[in-house]
C-alpha positions in Angstrom: 0.0 0.0 0.0 1.3 3.5 -0.9 0.1 7.0 -0.5 0.8 9.0 -3.7 1.1 12.8 -3.2 0.0 13.9 -6.6 0.4 17.4 -8.0 -2.7 18.3 -10.0 -1.2 21.4 -11.5 -2.5 24.9 -11.3 -6.1 24.4 -12.4 -6.3 23.2 -16.1 -7.1 19.5 -15.9 -4.9 18.9 -18.9 -1.8 20.1 -17.0 -1.6 17.1 -14.7 1.1 14.7 -15.6 0.3 11.4 -17.3 1.6 9.5 -14.3 -0.5 11.6 -11.9 -3.6 11.0 -14.0 -3.0 7.3 -14.2 -2.7 7.0 -10.4 -5.8 8.9 -9.8 -7.7 6.5 -12.1 -6.2 3.5 -10.5 -6.2 4.2 -6.8 -9.2 2.8 -4.8 -9.0 5.8 -2.4 -8.8 9.5 -3.4 -8.2 12.3 -0.9 -8.2 15.6 -2.8 -7.9 19.3 -1.9 -11.4 20.3 -3.1 -10.9 24.0 -2.5 -8.1 24.1 -5.0 -8.3 21.0 -7.2 -11.0 21.1 -9.9 -13.4 18.1 -10.0 -12.5 17.5 -13.6 -9.0 16.3 -12.5 -10.8 13.3 -11.0 -12.7 12.3 -14.1 -12.4 8.7 -15.0 -11.5 7.5 -11.5 -12.7 4.1 -10.3 -12.2 4.8 -6.6 -14.5 3.3 -4.0 -13.8 6.2 -1.6 -13.4 9.8 -2.5 -12.7 12.3 0.3 -12.6 16.1 0.0 -9.8 17.1 2.4 -11.0 20.8 2.5 -13.6 19.7 5.0 -11.0 17.8 7.3 -8.2 18.6 9.7 -4.9 16.9 9.6 -5.7 14.1 12.1 -8.8 13.2 10.1 -6.8 13.0 6.9 -4.2 10.7 8.5 -7.0 8.6 10.0 -8.3 8.1 6.4 -4.9 7.1 5.2 -4.5 4.7 8.2 -7.8 3.0 7.3 -6.8 2.6 3.7 -3.5 1.1 4.8 -5.3 -1.4 7.0 -7.3 -2.4 4.0 -4.3 -2.6 1.6 -5.7 0.2 -0.6 -3.4 2.7 -2.3 -4.3 6.4 -1.8 -4.2 9.2 -4.4 -3.6 12.3 -2.2 -4.2 15.0 -4.7 -2.8 18.5 -4.1 -2.9 21.6 -6.3 0.2 22.7 -8.2 3.3 20.8 -7.2 2.8 19.2 -3.7 6.3 20.0 -2.6 5.7 23.7 -2.8 3.3 25.0 -0.1 1.4 21.8 -0.2 1.5 21.0 3.5 2.7 17.5 2.7 5.6 17.6 5.1 3.4 17.2 8.2 1.5 14.3 6.5 4.8 12.6 5.6 5.9 12.9 9.2 2.9 11.0 10.3 3.2 8.4 7.5 6.8 7.7 8.5 5.8 7.2 12.1 3.1 4.8 11.0 5.4 2.9 8.6 3.2 3.7 5.6 5.0 4.0 2.2 4.6 7.2 0.1 5.7 8.7 -3.1 5.6 12.3 -4.4 4.4 12.8 -8.0 5.5 16.3 -9.2 3.0 18.8 -10.8 3.1 22.0 -12.8 3.6 24.9 -10.5 1.6 28.2 -10.4 4.9 30.0 -11.3 5.3 28.0 -14.5 1.7 28.5 -15.4 1.8 32.2 -14.8 5.0 32.6 -16.9 3.2 30.8 -19.7 0.2 33.1 -19.5 2.4 36.2 -19.5 4.4 34.8 -22.4 7.8 35.3 -20.8 10.9 33.5 -19.7 11.8 34.0 -16.1 15.5 33.6 -16.6 17.2 35.8 -19.2 21.0 36.1 -19.7 22.5 39.2 -18.1 19.1 40.1 -16.6 18.2 37.4 -14.1 19.4 33.8 -13.8 17.7 33.1 -10.5 14.1 32.7 -9.6 13.1 32.9 -5.9 9.9 31.3 -4.9 8.6 32.6 -1.6 5.6 33.7 0.3 4.5 36.7 2.3 4.9 36.0 6.0 1.6 37.1 7.5 -0.1 34.3 9.5 3.1 32.2 9.2 6.2 34.3 10.0 9.2 33.8 7.8 12.4 32.3 9.2 15.4 34.6 9.8 17.0 35.8 6.7 14.0 35.1 4.5 12.2 38.5 4.8 11.3 40.0 1.5 13.9 42.7 2.0 16.6 40.0 2.4 15.5 38.2 -0.8 15.0 41.4 -2.8 18.7 42.4 -2.3 19.6 39.8 -4.9 17.6 41.6 -7.6 16.4 38.2 -8.9 13.0 37.3 -10.4 10.5 36.9 -7.5 7.5 34.7 -7.4 5.5 35.5 -4.3 2.7 33.2 -3.1 -0.1 33.9 -0.7 0.4 37.6 -0.5 -2.0 39.5 -2.8 -4.1 40.9 0.1 -0.8 42.4 1.4 0.3 43.7 -1.9 0.9 47.3 -0.7 3.2 46.1 2.1 5.0 43.8 -0.3 5.6 46.7 -2.8 6.9 49.0 -0.1 9.5 46.3 0.9 10.6 45.7 -2.7 10.8 49.3 -3.9 14.2 50.2 -2.4 15.8 47.2 -4.1 14.0 47.0 -7.5 12.9 50.7 -8.1 9.5 52.0 -9.0 9.8 51.1 -12.7 10.6 47.4 -12.2 8.0 45.3 -14.0 5.5 43.4 -11.9 2.5 41.2 -12.6 -0.3 39.5 -10.6 -1.9 36.4 -12.0 -5.2 35.3 -10.5 -6.3 31.6 -10.7 -3.8 30.7 -13.5 -5.3 28.3 -16.1 -8.7 28.2 -14.5 -11.7 29.2 -16.7 -11.9 32.6 -14.8 -8.1 33.3 -15.0 -7.1 36.9 -15.1 -3.9 38.9 -14.7 -2.6 42.4 -14.4 0.8 43.7 -15.6 2.4 47.0 -14.5 5.3 48.3 -12.5 6.0 48.5 -8.7 4.9 52.1 -9.1 1.3 51.3 -10.2 0.7 47.5 -9.6 -1.2 48.1 -6.4 -3.8 50.4 -8.1 -4.1 48.1 -11.1 -4.8 45.0 -8.9 -7.3 47.0 -6.8 -9.3 47.6 -9.9 -9.5 43.9 -10.5 -10.3 43.1 -6.8 -8.0 40.1 -6.6 -8.2 38.8 -3.1 -6.8 35.3 -3.1 -5.4 32.5 -5.3 -3.1 34.9 -7.0 0.7 34.8 -7.7 2.8 38.0 -7.6 5.8 38.1 -10.1 8.4 40.8 -9.9 11.5 41.2 -12.0 13.1 42.9 -15.0 12.5 39.7 -17.1 8.9 40.8 -17.3 9.7 43.9 -19.2 11.8 44.9 -22.2 15.2 45.0 -20.6 17.8 44.1 -23.3 19.4 40.7 -22.8 22.1 38.6 -24.5 21.4 35.5 -26.5 22.2 32.2 -24.8 25.5 30.5 -25.6 23.7 27.2 -26.2 22.3 28.2 -29.6 25.0 30.7 -30.6 26.7 30.0 -33.9 30.2 28.9 -33.3 29.6 27.6 -29.8 30.6 24.0 -29.6 29.1 21.4 -27.2 28.5 17.7 -27.0 25.7 17.6 -29.6 27.1 20.3 -31.9 30.9 19.8 -32.0 33.0 22.6 -33.4 34.8 22.4 -36.7 
């Protein structure tokens, strides 16, 4: 018996991996995050038990896994996005280890990747930014030492900020000294869902633009010069005359 932590992707049912979809259709027990995972992701399942974890607390979720284990039934534990990023699977894994229950993590498409696709941009550009920092705004869950936004902003890297849209004015105030008011920014609401929407602007006007849209939750904040028209160099990989293993030089 195995508990499979499956990343359902950002919302579009077609963005789940083939492996994740196969396991959902095979496992006799499904526990899914109903507040963030669309029902269409579960289409074609043959499960005898389907549980919406949005209605449960941690102990109840573990109890359901323990029951499935006793009955020798594999569990598809379906999370939104990629389960290893803000998926709260660490606490579940801790219990499973204590209980001696096997588990596997099946990666999923992240909200960051989906948002970049919607915006039609690359998050890493030569001589602009080669680093992407995925973080969150520490409101109800304080950030560890050294991970305040101001600490991360000093790098000037591309930032993907989760769970922070309701605190956007505070976020912008912390980023402005490091990125400047003309730094491009975007907020993507419910990426790849039927009601997806987004706003592009700069740190100088993004708060006002988002207020007009009234985004309150399920939104990702992206900040960085890769989102604008900053000149960048071409990559060495495809540069004529650059030799490598698959394109040897003359």
